[in-house]
mmCIF file of the N, C-alpha and C atoms, coordinates in Angstrom:
data_MODEL
# 
_entry.id   MODEL 
# 
loop_
_atom_site.group_PDB 
_atom_site.id 
_atom_site.type_symbol 
_atom_site.label_atom_id 
_atom_site.label_alt_id 
_atom_site.label_comp_id 
_atom_site.label_asym_id 
_atom_site.label_entity_id 
_atom_site.label_seq_id 
_atom_site.pdbx_PDB_ins_code 
_atom_site.Cartn_x 
_atom_site.Cartn_y 
_atom_site.Cartn_z 
_atom_site.occupancy 
_atom_site.B_iso_or_equiv 
_atom_site.pdbx_formal_charge 
_atom_site.auth_seq_id 
_atom_site.auth_comp_id 
_atom_site.auth_asym_id 
_atom_site.auth_atom_id 
_atom_site.pdbx_PDB_model_num 
ATOM 1   N N  . GLY A 1 1  ? 12.019 2.669   -1.500 1.00 0.00 ? 1  GLY A N  1 
ATOM 2   C CA . GLY A 1 1  ? 11.424 3.663   -0.654 1.00 0.00 ? 1  GLY A CA 1 
ATOM 3   C C  . GLY A 1 1  ? 10.224 3.102   0.081  1.00 0.00 ? 1  GLY A C  1 
ATOM 4   N N  . ILE A 1 2  ? 9.618  3.954   0.867  1.00 0.00 ? 2  ILE A N  1 
ATOM 5   C CA . ILE A 1 2  ? 8.446  3.538   1.630  1.00 0.00 ? 2  ILE A CA 1 
ATOM 6   C C  . ILE A 1 2  ? 7.186  3.800   0.835  1.00 0.00 ? 2  ILE A C  1 
ATOM 7   N N  . ASN A 1 3  ? 6.114  3.208   1.251  1.00 0.00 ? 3  ASN A N  1 
ATOM 8   C CA . ASN A 1 3  ? 4.838  3.363   0.583  1.00 0.00 ? 3  ASN A CA 1 
ATOM 9   C C  . ASN A 1 3  ? 4.293  4.768   0.819  1.00 0.00 ? 3  ASN A C  1 
ATOM 10  N N  . ALA A 1 4  ? 4.031  5.467   -0.241 1.00 0.00 ? 4  ALA A N  1 
ATOM 11  C CA . ALA A 1 4  ? 3.540  6.840   -0.136 1.00 0.00 ? 4  ALA A CA 1 
ATOM 12  C C  . ALA A 1 4  ? 2.077  6.906   0.285  1.00 0.00 ? 4  ALA A C  1 
ATOM 13  N N  . GLU A 1 5  ? 1.415  5.762   0.421  1.00 0.00 ? 5  GLU A N  1 
ATOM 14  C CA . GLU A 1 5  ? 0.002  5.739   0.766  1.00 0.00 ? 5  GLU A CA 1 
ATOM 15  C C  . GLU A 1 5  ? -0.236 5.622   2.267  1.00 0.00 ? 5  GLU A C  1 
ATOM 16  N N  . TYR A 1 6  ? 0.776  5.850   3.093  1.00 0.00 ? 6  TYR A N  1 
ATOM 17  C CA . TYR A 1 6  ? 0.620  5.784   4.545  1.00 0.00 ? 6  TYR A CA 1 
ATOM 18  C C  . TYR A 1 6  ? -0.484 6.753   4.968  1.00 0.00 ? 6  TYR A C  1 
ATOM 19  N N  . MET A 1 7  ? -1.419 6.259   5.763  1.00 0.00 ? 7  MET A N  1 
ATOM 20  C CA . MET A 1 7  ? -2.587 7.066   6.109  1.00 0.00 ? 7  MET A CA 1 
ATOM 21  C C  . MET A 1 7  ? -2.710 7.355   7.606  1.00 0.00 ? 7  MET A C  1 
ATOM 22  N N  . GLY A 1 8  ? -1.665 7.199   8.388  1.00 0.00 ? 8  GLY A N  1 
ATOM 23  C CA . GLY A 1 8  ? -1.738 7.526   9.800  1.00 0.00 ? 8  GLY A CA 1 
ATOM 24  C C  . GLY A 1 8  ? -2.458 6.496   10.644 1.00 0.00 ? 8  GLY A C  1 
ATOM 25  N N  . VAL A 1 9  ? -2.173 5.236   10.451 1.00 0.00 ? 9  VAL A N  1 
ATOM 26  C CA . VAL A 1 9  ? -2.792 4.166   11.225 1.00 0.00 ? 9  VAL A CA 1 
ATOM 27  C C  . VAL A 1 9  ? -2.199 4.160   12.628 1.00 0.00 ? 9  VAL A C  1 
ATOM 28  N N  . LEU A 1 10 ? -3.047 4.001   13.621 1.00 0.00 ? 10 LEU A N  1 
ATOM 29  C CA . LEU A 1 10 ? -2.595 3.972   15.003 1.00 0.00 ? 10 LEU A CA 1 
ATOM 30  C C  . LEU A 1 10 ? -2.446 2.546   15.488 1.00 0.00 ? 10 LEU A C  1 
ATOM 31  N N  . ARG A 1 11 ? -1.603 2.349   16.502 1.00 0.00 ? 11 ARG A N  1 
ATOM 32  C CA . ARG A 1 11 ? -1.395 1.032   17.086 1.00 0.00 ? 11 ARG A CA 1 
ATOM 33  C C  . ARG A 1 11 ? -2.735 0.441   17.488 1.00 0.00 ? 11 ARG A C  1 
ATOM 34  N N  . GLY A 1 12 ? -2.943 -0.830  17.139 1.00 0.00 ? 12 GLY A N  1 
ATOM 35  C CA . GLY A 1 12 ? -4.169 -1.526  17.493 1.00 0.00 ? 12 GLY A CA 1 
ATOM 36  C C  . GLY A 1 12 ? -5.235 -1.486  16.412 1.00 0.00 ? 12 GLY A C  1 
ATOM 37  N N  . GLN A 1 13 ? -5.072 -0.633  15.409 1.00 0.00 ? 13 GLN A N  1 
ATOM 38  C CA . GLN A 1 13 ? -6.036 -0.579  14.318 1.00 0.00 ? 13 GLN A CA 1 
ATOM 39  C C  . GLN A 1 13 ? -5.720 -1.657  13.287 1.00 0.00 ? 13 GLN A C  1 
ATOM 40  N N  . GLN A 1 14 ? -6.727 -2.018  12.504 1.00 0.00 ? 14 GLN A N  1 
ATOM 41  C CA . GLN A 1 14 ? -6.530 -2.992  11.441 1.00 0.00 ? 14 GLN A CA 1 
ATOM 42  C C  . GLN A 1 14 ? -6.079 -2.287  10.172 1.00 0.00 ? 14 GLN A C  1 
ATOM 43  N N  . VAL A 1 15 ? -5.279 -2.979  9.384  1.00 0.00 ? 15 VAL A N  1 
ATOM 44  C CA . VAL A 1 15 ? -4.785 -2.424  8.126  1.00 0.00 ? 15 VAL A CA 1 
ATOM 45  C C  . VAL A 1 15 ? -4.874 -3.474  7.033  1.00 0.00 ? 15 VAL A C  1 
ATOM 46  N N  . ALA A 1 16 ? -4.765 -3.024  5.813  1.00 0.00 ? 16 ALA A N  1 
ATOM 47  C CA . ALA A 1 16 ? -4.642 -3.925  4.669  1.00 0.00 ? 16 ALA A CA 1 
ATOM 48  C C  . ALA A 1 16 ? -3.204 -3.808  4.167  1.00 0.00 ? 16 ALA A C  1 
ATOM 49  N N  . ILE A 1 17 ? -2.643 -4.919  3.739  1.00 0.00 ? 17 ILE A N  1 
ATOM 50  C CA . ILE A 1 17 ? -1.276 -4.894  3.226  1.00 0.00 ? 17 ILE A CA 1 
ATOM 51  C C  . ILE A 1 17 ? -1.227 -5.572  1.865  1.00 0.00 ? 17 ILE A C  1 
ATOM 52  N N  . LYS A 1 18 ? -0.192 -5.261  1.135  1.00 0.00 ? 18 LYS A N  1 
ATOM 53  C CA . LYS A 1 18 ? 0.049  -5.924  -0.140 1.00 0.00 ? 18 LYS A CA 1 
ATOM 54  C C  . LYS A 1 18 ? 1.408  -6.593  -0.040 1.00 0.00 ? 18 LYS A C  1 
ATOM 55  N N  . ILE A 1 19 ? 1.454  -7.884  -0.360 1.00 0.00 ? 19 ILE A N  1 
ATOM 56  C CA . ILE A 1 19 ? 2.705  -8.625  -0.338 1.00 0.00 ? 19 ILE A CA 1 
ATOM 57  C C  . ILE A 1 19 ? 3.159  -8.801  -1.783 1.00 0.00 ? 19 ILE A C  1 
ATOM 58  N N  . VAL A 1 20 ? 4.325  -8.266  -2.083 1.00 0.00 ? 20 VAL A N  1 
ATOM 59  C CA . VAL A 1 20 ? 4.875  -8.397  -3.426 1.00 0.00 ? 20 VAL A CA 1 
ATOM 60  C C  . VAL A 1 20 ? 5.980  -9.437  -3.362 1.00 0.00 ? 20 VAL A C  1 
ATOM 61  N N  . ALA A 1 21 ? 5.771  -10.542 -4.044 1.00 0.00 ? 21 ALA A N  1 
ATOM 62  C CA . ALA A 1 21 ? 6.739  -11.641 -4.037 1.00 0.00 ? 21 ALA A CA 1 
ATOM 63  C C  . ALA A 1 21 ? 7.546  -11.618 -5.327 1.00 0.00 ? 21 ALA A C  1 
ATOM 64  N N  . LYS A 1 22 ? 8.822  -11.937 -5.210 1.00 0.00 ? 22 LYS A N  1 
ATOM 65  C CA . LYS A 1 22 ? 9.692  -11.939 -6.380 1.00 0.00 ? 22 LYS A CA 1 
ATOM 66  C C  . LYS A 1 22 ? 9.517  -13.191 -7.226 1.00 0.00 ? 22 LYS A C  1 
ATOM 67  N N  . GLU A 1 23 ? 9.327  -14.341 -6.581 1.00 0.00 ? 23 GLU A N  1 
ATOM 68  C CA . GLU A 1 23 ? 9.318  -15.595 -7.325 1.00 0.00 ? 23 GLU A CA 1 
ATOM 69  C C  . GLU A 1 23 ? 7.976  -16.311 -7.339 1.00 0.00 ? 23 GLU A C  1 
ATOM 70  N N  . SER A 1 24 ? 7.112  -16.054 -6.391 1.00 0.00 ? 24 SER A N  1 
ATOM 71  C CA . SER A 1 24 ? 5.821  -16.735 -6.368 1.00 0.00 ? 24 SER A CA 1 
ATOM 72  C C  . SER A 1 24 ? 4.768  -15.771 -5.829 1.00 0.00 ? 24 SER A C  1 
ATOM 73  N N  . SER A 1 25 ? 3.531  -16.152 -5.925 1.00 0.00 ? 25 SER A N  1 
ATOM 74  C CA . SER A 1 25 ? 2.470  -15.297 -5.416 1.00 0.00 ? 25 SER A CA 1 
ATOM 75  C C  . SER A 1 25 ? 1.919  -15.874 -4.118 1.00 0.00 ? 25 SER A C  1 
ATOM 76  N N  . TYR A 1 26 ? 1.310  -15.025 -3.329 1.00 0.00 ? 26 TYR A N  1 
ATOM 77  C CA . TYR A 1 26 ? 0.686  -15.435 -2.082 1.00 0.00 ? 26 TYR A CA 1 
ATOM 78  C C  . TYR A 1 26 ? -0.812 -15.226 -2.213 1.00 0.00 ? 26 TYR A C  1 
ATOM 79  N N  . VAL A 1 27 ? -1.587 -16.197 -1.771 1.00 0.00 ? 27 VAL A N  1 
ATOM 80  C CA . VAL A 1 27 ? -3.034 -16.113 -1.842 1.00 0.00 ? 27 VAL A CA 1 
ATOM 81  C C  . VAL A 1 27 ? -3.579 -16.073 -0.422 1.00 0.00 ? 27 VAL A C  1 
ATOM 82  N N  . PHE A 1 28 ? -4.392 -15.041 -0.138 1.00 0.00 ? 28 PHE A N  1 
ATOM 83  C CA . PHE A 1 28 ? -5.006 -14.933 1.171  1.00 0.00 ? 28 PHE A CA 1 
ATOM 84  C C  . PHE A 1 28 ? -5.943 -16.116 1.362  1.00 0.00 ? 28 PHE A C  1 
ATOM 85  N N  . GLY A 1 29 ? -5.798 -16.792 2.494  1.00 0.00 ? 29 GLY A N  1 
ATOM 86  C CA . GLY A 1 29 ? -6.600 -17.976 2.774  1.00 0.00 ? 29 GLY A CA 1 
ATOM 87  C C  . GLY A 1 29 ? -5.871 -19.259 2.421  1.00 0.00 ? 29 GLY A C  1 
ATOM 88  N N  . ARG A 1 30 ? -4.766 -19.121 1.712  1.00 0.00 ? 30 ARG A N  1 
ATOM 89  C CA . ARG A 1 30 ? -3.970 -20.294 1.364  1.00 0.00 ? 30 ARG A CA 1 
ATOM 90  C C  . ARG A 1 30 ? -2.604 -20.202 2.036  1.00 0.00 ? 30 ARG A C  1 
ATOM 91  N N  . GLN A 1 31 ? -1.729 -19.360 1.518  1.00 0.00 ? 31 GLN A N  1 
ATOM 92  C CA . GLN A 1 31 ? -0.412 -19.189 2.135  1.00 0.00 ? 31 GLN A CA 1 
ATOM 93  C C  . GLN A 1 31 ? -0.441 -18.178 3.289  1.00 0.00 ? 31 GLN A C  1 
ATOM 94  N N  . VAL A 1 32 ? -1.380 -17.258 3.242  1.00 0.00 ? 32 VAL A N  1 
ATOM 95  C CA . VAL A 1 32 ? -1.485 -16.214 4.272  1.00 0.00 ? 32 VAL A CA 1 
ATOM 96  C C  . VAL A 1 32 ? -2.899 -16.243 4.843  1.00 0.00 ? 32 VAL A C  1 
ATOM 97  N N  . GLU A 1 33 ? -2.987 -16.347 6.168  1.00 0.00 ? 33 GLU A N  1 
ATOM 98  C CA . GLU A 1 33 ? -4.273 -16.372 6.866  1.00 0.00 ? 33 GLU A CA 1 
ATOM 99  C C  . GLU A 1 33 ? -4.438 -15.090 7.681  1.00 0.00 ? 33 GLU A C  1 
ATOM 100 N N  . GLU A 1 34 ? -5.657 -14.739 7.992  1.00 0.00 ? 34 GLU A N  1 
ATOM 101 C CA . GLU A 1 34 ? -5.931 -13.545 8.794  1.00 0.00 ? 34 GLU A CA 1 
ATOM 102 C C  . GLU A 1 34 ? -5.252 -13.609 10.159 1.00 0.00 ? 34 GLU A C  1 
ATOM 103 N N  . SER A 1 35 ? -5.120 -14.799 10.705 1.00 0.00 ? 35 SER A N  1 
ATOM 104 C CA . SER A 1 35 ? -4.534 -14.951 12.038 1.00 0.00 ? 35 SER A CA 1 
ATOM 105 C C  . SER A 1 35 ? -3.005 -14.997 12.028 1.00 0.00 ? 35 SER A C  1 
ATOM 106 N N  . ASP A 1 36 ? -2.394 -15.018 10.838 1.00 0.00 ? 36 ASP A N  1 
ATOM 107 C CA . ASP A 1 36 ? -0.933 -15.075 10.744 1.00 0.00 ? 36 ASP A CA 1 
ATOM 108 C C  . ASP A 1 36 ? -0.301 -13.808 11.303 1.00 0.00 ? 36 ASP A C  1 
ATOM 109 N N  . ILE A 1 37 ? 0.846  -13.975 11.919 1.00 0.00 ? 37 ILE A N  1 
ATOM 110 C CA . ILE A 1 37 ? 1.624  -12.839 12.402 1.00 0.00 ? 37 ILE A CA 1 
ATOM 111 C C  . ILE A 1 37 ? 2.650  -12.522 11.323 1.00 0.00 ? 37 ILE A C  1 
ATOM 112 N N  . LEU A 1 38 ? 2.631  -11.282 10.854 1.00 0.00 ? 38 LEU A N  1 
ATOM 113 C CA . LEU A 1 38 ? 3.560  -10.858 9.815  1.00 0.00 ? 38 LEU A CA 1 
ATOM 114 C C  . LEU A 1 38 ? 4.674  -10.038 10.444 1.00 0.00 ? 38 LEU A C  1 
ATOM 115 N N  . LEU A 1 39 ? 5.891  -10.282 10.009 1.00 0.00 ? 39 LEU A N  1 
ATOM 116 C CA . LEU A 1 39 ? 7.054  -9.585  10.530 1.00 0.00 ? 39 LEU A CA 1 
ATOM 117 C C  . LEU A 1 39 ? 7.744  -8.822  9.419  1.00 0.00 ? 39 LEU A C  1 
ATOM 118 N N  . SER A 1 40 ? 8.461  -7.811  9.797  1.00 0.00 ? 40 SER A N  1 
ATOM 119 C CA . SER A 1 40 ? 9.242  -7.040  8.850  1.00 0.00 ? 40 SER A CA 1 
ATOM 120 C C  . SER A 1 40 ? 10.689 -7.060  9.302  1.00 0.00 ? 40 SER A C  1 
ATOM 121 N N  . LYS A 1 41 ? 11.595 -7.246  8.384  1.00 0.00 ? 41 LYS A N  1 
ATOM 122 C CA . LYS A 1 41 ? 13.019 -7.275  8.710  1.00 0.00 ? 41 LYS A CA 1 
ATOM 123 C C  . LYS A 1 41 ? 13.498 -5.862  9.031  1.00 0.00 ? 41 LYS A C  1 
ATOM 124 N N  . LEU A 1 42 ? 14.155 -5.711  10.173 1.00 0.00 ? 42 LEU A N  1 
ATOM 125 C CA . LEU A 1 42 ? 14.700 -4.417  10.568 1.00 0.00 ? 42 LEU A CA 1 
ATOM 126 C C  . LEU A 1 42 ? 16.088 -4.264  9.956  1.00 0.00 ? 42 LEU A C  1 
ATOM 127 N N  . THR A 1 43 ? 16.265 -3.227  9.178  1.00 0.00 ? 43 THR A N  1 
ATOM 128 C CA . THR A 1 43 ? 17.537 -2.957  8.505  1.00 0.00 ? 43 THR A CA 1 
ATOM 129 C C  . THR A 1 43 ? 17.894 -1.487  8.692  1.00 0.00 ? 43 THR A C  1 
ATOM 130 N N  . ARG A 1 44 ? 19.087 -1.121  8.333  1.00 0.00 ? 44 ARG A N  1 
ATOM 131 C CA . ARG A 1 44 ? 19.488 0.283   8.384  1.00 0.00 ? 44 ARG A CA 1 
ATOM 132 C C  . ARG A 1 44 ? 18.546 1.132   7.522  1.00 0.00 ? 44 ARG A C  1 
ATOM 133 N N  . PRO A 1 45 ? 18.227 0.714   6.275  1.00 0.00 ? 45 PRO A N  1 
ATOM 134 C CA . PRO A 1 45 ? 17.291 1.524   5.486  1.00 0.00 ? 45 PRO A CA 1 
ATOM 135 C C  . PRO A 1 45 ? 15.891 1.622   6.112  1.00 0.00 ? 45 PRO A C  1 
ATOM 136 N N  . SER A 1 46 ? 15.427 0.546   6.767  1.00 0.00 ? 46 SER A N  1 
ATOM 137 C CA . SER A 1 46 ? 14.094 0.625   7.377  1.00 0.00 ? 46 SER A CA 1 
ATOM 138 C C  . SER A 1 46 ? 14.104 1.549   8.599  1.00 0.00 ? 46 SER A C  1 
ATOM 139 N N  . ILE A 1 47 ? 15.196 1.557   9.344  1.00 0.00 ? 47 ILE A N  1 
ATOM 140 C CA . ILE A 1 47 ? 15.320 2.484   10.474 1.00 0.00 ? 47 ILE A CA 1 
ATOM 141 C C  . ILE A 1 47 ? 15.359 3.917   9.953  1.00 0.00 ? 47 ILE A C  1 
ATOM 142 N N  . ASP A 1 48 ? 16.100 4.148   8.870  1.00 0.00 ? 48 ASP A N  1 
ATOM 143 C CA . ASP A 1 48 ? 16.161 5.480   8.268  1.00 0.00 ? 48 ASP A CA 1 
ATOM 144 C C  . ASP A 1 48 ? 14.775 5.924   7.778  1.00 0.00 ? 48 ASP A C  1 
ATOM 145 N N  . ALA A 1 49 ? 13.998 4.985   7.223  1.00 0.00 ? 49 ALA A N  1 
ATOM 146 C CA . ALA A 1 49 ? 12.639 5.304   6.770  1.00 0.00 ? 49 ALA A CA 1 
ATOM 147 C C  . ALA A 1 49 ? 11.747 5.680   7.955  1.00 0.00 ? 49 ALA A C  1 
ATOM 148 N N  . LEU A 1 50 ? 11.900 4.970   9.078  1.00 0.00 ? 50 LEU A N  1 
ATOM 149 C CA . LEU A 1 50 ? 11.143 5.327   10.285 1.00 0.00 ? 50 LEU A CA 1 
ATOM 150 C C  . LEU A 1 50 ? 11.481 6.746   10.719 1.00 0.00 ? 50 LEU A C  1 
ATOM 151 N N  . LYS A 1 51 ? 12.765 7.070   10.730 1.00 0.00 ? 51 LYS A N  1 
ATOM 152 C CA . LYS A 1 51 ? 13.203 8.412   11.139 1.00 0.00 ? 51 LYS A CA 1 
ATOM 153 C C  . LYS A 1 51 ? 12.668 9.484   10.197 1.00 0.00 ? 51 LYS A C  1 
ATOM 154 N N  . GLU A 1 52 ? 12.735 9.202   8.905  1.00 0.00 ? 52 GLU A N  1 
ATOM 155 C CA . GLU A 1 52 ? 12.362 10.193  7.905  1.00 0.00 ? 52 GLU A CA 1 
ATOM 156 C C  . GLU A 1 52 ? 10.851 10.393  7.807  1.00 0.00 ? 52 GLU A C  1 
ATOM 157 N N  . SER A 1 53 ? 10.092 9.307   7.840  1.00 0.00 ? 53 SER A N  1 
ATOM 158 C CA . SER A 1 53 ? 8.668  9.411   7.527  1.00 0.00 ? 53 SER A CA 1 
ATOM 159 C C  . SER A 1 53 ? 7.715  9.180   8.690  1.00 0.00 ? 53 SER A C  1 
ATOM 160 N N  . PHE A 1 54 ? 8.183  8.549   9.764  1.00 0.00 ? 54 PHE A N  1 
ATOM 161 C CA . PHE A 1 54 ? 7.274  8.192   10.851 1.00 0.00 ? 54 PHE A CA 1 
ATOM 162 C C  . PHE A 1 54 ? 7.756  8.673   12.214 1.00 0.00 ? 54 PHE A C  1 
ATOM 163 N N  . LYS A 1 55 ? 8.713  9.587   12.215 1.00 0.00 ? 55 LYS A N  1 
ATOM 164 C CA . LYS A 1 55 ? 9.311  10.058  13.465 1.00 0.00 ? 55 LYS A CA 1 
ATOM 165 C C  . LYS A 1 55 ? 8.262  10.571  14.457 1.00 0.00 ? 55 LYS A C  1 
ATOM 166 N N  . ASP A 1 56 ? 7.321  11.349  13.979 1.00 0.00 ? 56 ASP A N  1 
ATOM 167 C CA . ASP A 1 56 ? 6.319  11.939  14.871 1.00 0.00 ? 56 ASP A CA 1 
ATOM 168 C C  . ASP A 1 56 ? 5.289  10.926  15.370 1.00 0.00 ? 56 ASP A C  1 
ATOM 169 N N  . GLU A 1 57 ? 5.100  9.830   14.628 1.00 0.00 ? 57 GLU A N  1 
ATOM 170 C CA . GLU A 1 57 ? 4.126  8.822   15.022 1.00 0.00 ? 57 GLU A CA 1 
ATOM 171 C C  . GLU A 1 57 ? 4.698  7.804   16.013 1.00 0.00 ? 57 GLU A C  1 
ATOM 172 N N  . MET A 1 58 ? 6.019  7.735   16.107 1.00 0.00 ? 58 MET A N  1 
ATOM 173 C CA . MET A 1 58 ? 6.666  6.747   16.974 1.00 0.00 ? 58 MET A CA 1 
ATOM 174 C C  . MET A 1 58 ? 6.763  7.287   18.406 1.00 0.00 ? 58 MET A C  1 
ATOM 175 N N  . SER A 1 59 ? 6.440  6.432   19.373 1.00 0.00 ? 59 SER A N  1 
ATOM 176 C CA . SER A 1 59 ? 6.539  6.815   20.785 1.00 0.00 ? 59 SER A CA 1 
ATOM 177 C C  . SER A 1 59 ? 7.972  6.601   21.274 1.00 0.00 ? 59 SER A C  1 
ATOM 178 N N  . LYS A 1 60 ? 8.254  7.086   22.461 1.00 0.00 ? 60 LYS A N  1 
ATOM 179 C CA . LYS A 1 60 ? 9.573  6.852   23.057 1.00 0.00 ? 60 LYS A CA 1 
ATOM 180 C C  . LYS A 1 60 ? 9.824  5.356   23.238 1.00 0.00 ? 60 LYS A C  1 
ATOM 181 N N  . ASP A 1 61 ? 8.777  4.621   23.626 1.00 0.00 ? 61 ASP A N  1 
ATOM 182 C CA . ASP A 1 61 ? 8.923  3.172   23.786 1.00 0.00 ? 61 ASP A CA 1 
ATOM 183 C C  . ASP A 1 61 ? 9.222  2.497   22.444 1.00 0.00 ? 61 ASP A C  1 
ATOM 184 N N  . ASP A 1 62 ? 8.610  2.990   21.366 1.00 0.00 ? 62 ASP A N  1 
ATOM 185 C CA . ASP A 1 62 ? 8.906  2.457   20.033 1.00 0.00 ? 62 ASP A CA 1 
ATOM 186 C C  . ASP A 1 62 ? 10.385 2.633   19.709 1.00 0.00 ? 62 ASP A C  1 
ATOM 187 N N  . TRP A 1 63 ? 10.919 3.834   19.962 1.00 0.00 ? 63 TRP A N  1 
ATOM 188 C CA . TRP A 1 63 ? 12.327 4.104   19.659 1.00 0.00 ? 63 TRP A CA 1 
ATOM 189 C C  . TRP A 1 63 ? 13.252 3.285   20.555 1.00 0.00 ? 63 TRP A C  1 
ATOM 190 N N  . LYS A 1 64 ? 12.873 3.090   21.812 1.00 0.00 ? 64 LYS A N  1 
ATOM 191 C CA . LYS A 1 64 ? 13.677 2.248   22.709 1.00 0.00 ? 64 LYS A CA 1 
ATOM 192 C C  . LYS A 1 64 ? 13.763 0.831   22.162 1.00 0.00 ? 64 LYS A C  1 
ATOM 193 N N  . LEU A 1 65 ? 12.642 0.314   21.654 1.00 0.00 ? 65 LEU A N  1 
ATOM 194 C CA . LEU A 1 65 ? 12.640 -1.026  21.075 1.00 0.00 ? 65 LEU A CA 1 
ATOM 195 C C  . LEU A 1 65 ? 13.517 -1.083  19.824 1.00 0.00 ? 65 LEU A C  1 
ATOM 196 N N  . VAL A 1 66 ? 13.429 -0.066  18.972 1.00 0.00 ? 66 VAL A N  1 
ATOM 197 C CA . VAL A 1 66 ? 14.284 -0.022  17.772 1.00 0.00 ? 66 VAL A CA 1 
ATOM 198 C C  . VAL A 1 66 ? 15.751 -0.032  18.177 1.00 0.00 ? 66 VAL A C  1 
ATOM 199 N N  . LEU A 1 67 ? 16.124 0.763   19.169 1.00 0.00 ? 67 LEU A N  1 
ATOM 200 C CA . LEU A 1 67 ? 17.525 0.807   19.622 1.00 0.00 ? 67 LEU A CA 1 
ATOM 201 C C  . LEU A 1 67 ? 17.964 -0.539  20.192 1.00 0.00 ? 67 LEU A C  1 
ATOM 202 N N  . LYS A 1 68 ? 17.089 -1.174  20.972 1.00 0.00 ? 68 LYS A N  1 
ATOM 203 C CA . LYS A 1 68 ? 17.409 -2.486  21.540 1.00 0.00 ? 68 LYS A CA 1 
ATOM 204 C C  . LYS A 1 68 ? 17.620 -3.516  20.432 1.00 0.00 ? 68 LYS A C  1 
ATOM 205 N N  . MET A 1 69 ? 16.731 -3.513  19.443 1.00 0.00 ? 69 MET A N  1 
ATOM 206 C CA . MET A 1 69 ? 16.851 -4.452  18.326 1.00 0.00 ? 69 MET A CA 1 
ATOM 207 C C  . MET A 1 69 ? 18.076 -4.145  17.474 1.00 0.00 ? 69 MET A C  1 
ATOM 208 N N  . LYS A 1 70 ? 18.363 -2.879  17.300 1.00 0.00 ? 70 LYS A N  1 
ATOM 209 C CA . LYS A 1 70 ? 19.537 -2.455  16.525 1.00 0.00 ? 70 LYS A CA 1 
ATOM 210 C C  . LYS A 1 70 ? 20.805 -3.031  17.145 1.00 0.00 ? 70 LYS A C  1 
ATOM 211 N N  . LYS A 1 71 ? 20.908 -2.952  18.467 1.00 0.00 ? 71 LYS A N  1 
ATOM 212 C CA . LYS A 1 71 ? 22.070 -3.514  19.159 1.00 0.00 ? 71 LYS A CA 1 
ATOM 213 C C  . LYS A 1 71 ? 22.083 -5.034  19.090 1.00 0.00 ? 71 LYS A C  1 
ATOM 214 N N  . GLN A 1 72 ? 20.922 -5.642  19.293 1.00 0.00 ? 72 GLN A N  1 
ATOM 215 C CA . GLN A 1 72 ? 20.833 -7.110  19.311 1.00 0.00 ? 72 GLN A CA 1 
ATOM 216 C C  . GLN A 1 72 ? 21.196 -7.716  17.959 1.00 0.00 ? 72 GLN A C  1 
ATOM 217 N N  . PHE A 1 73 ? 20.801 -7.059  16.880 1.00 0.00 ? 73 PHE A N  1 
ATOM 218 C CA . PHE A 1 73 ? 21.037 -7.594  15.539 1.00 0.00 ? 73 PHE A CA 1 
ATOM 219 C C  . PHE A 1 73 ? 22.245 -6.964  14.840 1.00 0.00 ? 73 PHE A C  1 
ATOM 220 N N  . ASN A 1 74 ? 23.028 -6.207  15.607 1.00 0.00 ? 74 ASN A N  1 
ATOM 221 C CA . ASN A 1 74 ? 24.251 -5.573  15.079 1.00 0.00 ? 74 ASN A CA 1 
ATOM 222 C C  . ASN A 1 74 ? 24.002 -4.748  13.818 1.00 0.00 ? 74 ASN A C  1 
ATOM 223 N N  . ILE A 1 75 ? 23.005 -3.902  13.878 1.00 0.00 ? 75 ILE A N  1 
ATOM 224 C CA . ILE A 1 75 ? 22.703 -3.013  12.758 1.00 0.00 ? 75 ILE A CA 1 
ATOM 225 C C  . ILE A 1 75 ? 23.473 -1.720  12.989 1.00 0.00 ? 75 ILE A C  1 
ATOM 226 N N  . LEU A 1 76 ? 24.298 -1.371  12.042 1.00 0.00 ? 76 LEU A N  1 
ATOM 227 C CA . LEU A 1 76 ? 25.130 -0.167  12.196 1.00 0.00 ? 76 LEU A CA 1 
ATOM 228 C C  . LEU A 1 76 ? 24.407 1.085   11.826 1.00 0.00 ? 76 LEU A C  1 
# 
């Protein structure tokens, strides 16, 4: 499921994240730097989570991008 601690962060604001690794740990300043770009894998469950929990926060442009990526990555 999604993180129940979502607090309504707006685009452009800074956030804190927690990375949970299955096999190793990540240390800020070593494997992860403040300037690193973090990505999230788009999947059918993640799209469903966006619809269920973040529908009102997403703009039309956000949904257009999701649809474009859905087609590009063949997500059913």
